C-alpha positions as CSV (number, residue, x, y, z in Angstrom):
1,M,-23.0,-3.7,-18.7
2,N,-22.7,-4.2,-14.9
3,L,-22.1,-1.1,-12.9
4,T,-19.8,-1.6,-10.0
5,P,-19.7,0.7,-6.9
6,A,-16.7,2.4,-8.4
7,S,-18.5,3.1,-11.7
8,W,-21.5,4.5,-9.8
9,S,-19.1,6.7,-8.0
10,D,-17.6,7.9,-11.3
11,I,-21.0,8.7,-12.7
12,L,-22.0,10.7,-9.6
13,D,-18.6,12.5,-9.8
14,A,-19.2,13.3,-13.4
15,F,-22.7,14.7,-12.8
16,L,-22.3,16.3,-9.3
17,G,-18.6,16.3,-8.6
18,R,-16.4,19.3,-8.0
19,T,-14.8,21.1,-10.9
20,A,-11.9,23.5,-10.6
21,P,-12.8,26.7,-8.8
22,V,-13.1,29.6,-11.2
23,T,-10.9,32.6,-11.1
24,L,-12.8,35.8,-11.8
25,E,-11.0,38.6,-13.5
26,P,-12.0,42.0,-12.2
27,L,-13.7,42.8,-15.5
28,I,-15.7,39.6,-15.4
29,L,-16.7,40.1,-11.8
30,G,-17.8,43.6,-12.6
31,S,-19.9,42.3,-15.5
32,I,-21.5,39.7,-13.2
33,I,-22.3,42.4,-10.6
34,L,-23.8,44.6,-13.3
35,A,-25.9,41.8,-14.6
36,A,-27.2,41.1,-11.1
37,I,-28.1,44.7,-10.6
38,L,-29.9,44.8,-13.9
39,L,-31.8,41.8,-12.9
40,S,-32.9,43.0,-9.5
41,V,-33.1,46.8,-9.5
42,P,-34.8,48.2,-12.7
43,R,-38.6,48.1,-12.4
44,V,-39.1,46.2,-15.7
45,T,-36.9,43.2,-14.6
46,W,-37.7,43.4,-10.9
47,R,-41.4,42.9,-11.8
48,W,-40.5,39.3,-12.7
49,F,-37.4,38.6,-10.6
50,G,-39.1,40.0,-7.6
51,M,-41.7,37.2,-7.9
52,F,-38.9,34.7,-7.9
53,T,-37.4,36.4,-4.8
54,T,-40.9,36.2,-3.1
55,L,-41.1,32.5,-4.0
56,V,-37.7,31.9,-2.3
57,H,-39.0,33.9,0.7
58,E,-42.1,31.7,0.9
59,L,-40.0,28.5,0.4
60,G,-37.9,29.6,3.3
61,H,-41.1,29.5,5.4
62,A,-42.2,26.2,3.9
63,F,-39.1,24.1,4.0
64,S,-38.2,25.2,7.5
65,A,-41.7,24.4,8.5
66,G,-41.5,20.9,7.0
67,L,-38.1,20.2,8.6
68,L,-39.6,21.2,11.9
69,G,-42.4,18.8,11.5
70,R,-45.1,21.3,10.6
71,R,-47.7,20.3,7.9
72,V,-47.3,22.6,4.9
73,R,-50.6,23.2,3.1
74,A,-50.2,25.8,0.5
75,I,-47.7,28.4,-0.9
76,R,-48.9,31.4,-2.9
77,V,-47.1,34.1,-4.8
78,G,-48.8,37.1,-6.2
79,A,-48.0,39.4,-9.2
80,N,-47.6,42.3,-6.7
81,H,-44.8,40.4,-5.0
82,G,-47.0,39.4,-2.1
83,G,-47.0,35.8,-0.9
84,S,-48.2,33.5,1.8
85,T,-47.4,30.1,3.2
86,I,-50.0,28.2,5.2
87,S,-48.8,25.5,7.6
88,S,-50.0,24.0,10.8
89,G,-48.2,22.8,13.9
90,G,-46.9,24.0,17.2
91,S,-46.4,27.6,18.2
92,F,-42.6,27.3,18.6
93,T,-42.1,25.9,15.1
94,A,-44.4,28.6,13.8
95,V,-42.0,31.2,15.2
96,I,-38.9,29.6,13.7
97,S,-40.5,29.1,10.2
98,G,-42.0,32.6,10.4
99,F,-38.5,34.1,11.0
100,L,-36.8,32.5,8.1
101,G,-38.8,34.1,5.3
102,Y,-36.9,37.4,4.9
103,P,-33.4,35.9,5.3
104,A,-34.2,33.0,2.9
105,P,-33.3,34.9,-0.4
106,A,-30.0,36.0,1.2
107,I,-29.3,32.4,2.5
108,V,-30.0,30.9,-0.9
109,G,-28.1,33.6,-2.7
110,A,-25.0,33.1,-0.4
111,A,-25.3,29.3,-0.9
112,L,-25.3,29.7,-4.7
113,I,-22.2,32.0,-4.5
114,L,-20.3,29.8,-2.0
115,T,-21.0,26.5,-3.9
116,A,-20.3,28.1,-7.3
117,T,-17.0,29.6,-6.2
118,A,-16.0,26.4,-4.6
119,G,-16.5,24.4,-7.8
120,Y,-19.8,22.6,-6.8
121,T,-21.9,24.4,-9.5
122,R,-23.6,21.3,-10.9
123,A,-24.5,20.0,-7.5
124,A,-26.1,23.3,-6.7
125,I,-28.1,23.2,-9.9
126,F,-29.2,19.6,-9.3
127,G,-30.1,20.2,-5.6
128,G,-32.0,23.4,-6.4
129,A,-34.0,21.7,-9.1
130,I,-35.0,18.9,-6.7
131,L,-36.2,21.4,-4.1
132,V,-38.2,23.4,-6.7
133,M,-39.8,20.2,-8.0
134,L,-40.8,19.2,-4.4
135,S,-42.3,22.7,-3.9
136,L,-44.7,22.2,-6.8
137,I,-46.7,19.9,-4.6
138,F,-47.6,22.9,-2.4
139,L,-47.8,25.7,-4.9
140,R,-51.1,27.3,-5.5
141,G,-52.0,29.9,-8.2
142,W,-50.5,30.7,-11.6
143,G,-47.8,33.0,-10.2
144,A,-46.0,30.6,-8.0
145,I,-46.3,27.7,-10.5
146,L,-45.0,29.7,-13.5
147,I,-42.1,31.1,-11.6
148,A,-41.2,27.6,-10.4
149,L,-41.4,26.1,-13.9
150,A,-39.3,29.0,-15.3
151,T,-36.7,28.3,-12.7
152,L,-36.7,24.6,-13.6
153,A,-36.4,25.5,-17.3
154,G,-33.5,27.9,-16.6
155,G,-31.7,25.2,-14.5
156,A,-32.2,22.6,-17.3
157,A,-30.8,25.0,-19.9
158,L,-27.7,25.6,-17.7
159,W,-27.3,21.8,-17.1
160,F,-27.5,20.7,-20.7
161,Y,-26.2,23.6,-22.7
162,A,-23.7,25.6,-20.6
163,D,-20.2,24.6,-19.6
164,S,-19.0,24.7,-16.0
165,V,-17.6,28.3,-16.4
166,M,-20.9,29.7,-17.7
167,Q,-22.8,27.8,-15.0
168,T,-20.6,29.4,-12.4
169,Y,-21.2,32.9,-13.8
170,A,-24.9,32.3,-14.0
171,L,-25.2,31.0,-10.4
172,I,-23.1,33.9,-9.0
173,T,-25.3,36.3,-10.9
174,V,-28.5,34.8,-9.5
175,G,-27.0,34.6,-6.1
176,L,-26.0,38.3,-6.1
177,A,-29.5,39.3,-7.4
178,L,-31.1,37.3,-4.6
179,L,-29.0,39.2,-2.1
180,V,-30.1,42.5,-3.6
181,G,-33.7,41.2,-3.5
182,S,-33.3,40.3,0.2
183,L,-32.0,43.8,0.9
184,R,-35.0,45.2,-0.9
185,G,-37.4,43.1,1.1
186,L,-35.6,44.2,4.3
187,G,-36.0,47.8,3.3
188,N,-39.7,47.3,2.6
189,V,-40.3,45.7,6.0
190,F,-38.5,48.5,7.7
191,A,-40.6,51.0,5.8
192,A,-43.8,49.1,6.9
193,H,-42.7,49.7,10.5
194,G,-42.0,53.4,9.8
195,R,-44.1,56.4,10.8
196,K,-47.0,55.5,8.5
197,H,-47.1,51.8,9.4
198,R,-48.3,51.0,5.9
199,N,-49.1,47.3,5.1
200,L,-48.0,46.4,8.7
201,E,-50.2,43.4,8.9
202,S,-48.2,41.7,6.1
203,S,-44.9,42.2,7.9
204,D,-43.4,39.0,9.4
205,A,-41.8,41.1,12.2
206,Y,-45.3,42.3,13.1
207,I,-46.8,38.8,13.0
208,L,-43.9,37.4,15.1
209,A,-44.3,40.2,17.6
210,R,-48.0,39.4,18.0
211,Q,-47.2,35.7,18.3
212,T,-44.4,36.0,20.9
213,H,-45.1,39.4,22.6
214,I,-41.4,40.3,21.7
215,P,-41.2,43.7,20.1
216,S,-40.9,43.9,16.3
217,V,-37.6,45.7,16.6
218,F,-36.1,42.5,17.9
219,W,-37.2,40.5,14.8
220,L,-36.1,43.3,12.5
221,L,-32.7,43.2,14.0
222,G,-32.6,39.5,13.6
223,F,-33.5,39.7,9.9
224,S,-30.7,42.4,9.5
225,V,-28.1,40.3,11.2
226,A,-28.9,37.1,9.2
227,I,-28.9,39.0,5.9
228,A,-25.7,40.9,6.7
229,A,-24.0,37.6,7.5
230,C,-25.0,36.2,4.1
231,V,-23.7,39.3,2.4
232,W,-20.4,39.2,4.2
233,A,-19.9,35.5,3.4
234,S,-20.6,36.2,-0.2
235,V,-18.3,39.1,-0.4
236,V,-15.5,37.1,1.2
237,A,-16.1,34.2,-1.3
238,L,-16.1,36.5,-4.3
239,V,-13.0,38.4,-3.2
240,G,-11.2,35.1,-2.9
241,T,-11.8,34.3,-6.6
242,V,-10.1,37.5,-7.9
């Protein structure tokens, strides 16, 4: 069978095209919010989902570094929710990629919510899977690799076994949980800059301040503004579905 350009378009539309935006009843939206909280707040679930949030944080560093022409060498994620991304390149690009770590979970979370509520759920799943597969080239250590493989497995299960409505619910749940994870990370970095200055050397704001000689408070404010913008966009999108 010969595939014409029109048939290729039909195939792409079937796999990645837009579906009808989902209307969320208040009870369903409340259940999704509760599921996101249960995923990202209790210690027993945060132990694992926090590693996923850290991976997204490090991928924020890595993909921005790659887009800016830096050479990404390794990405690591620890069981204690610590992580690191090693890249080489110019000092300006180091600052940009260094800044985008803490906002990354909020940016990805908002992107999942906005695409899901707009009806582009399958495109979001497919695009996310491609990015995670690309990241496997740079991942080092069992933590990062297992989290990435679990993410791919979850995406495959949604793709093959869930309908568009359940896919939408799942993506919104993960998106909201990532927003909560981003807020937790922001709280931790603020705490690191508190009176006791605990674990300050691991703070991106502290590292950026040393690189640029611009006070840490400027970078903390930048993180806060970026994350707040993602939260606001997500709330507007979700309110529009009710």
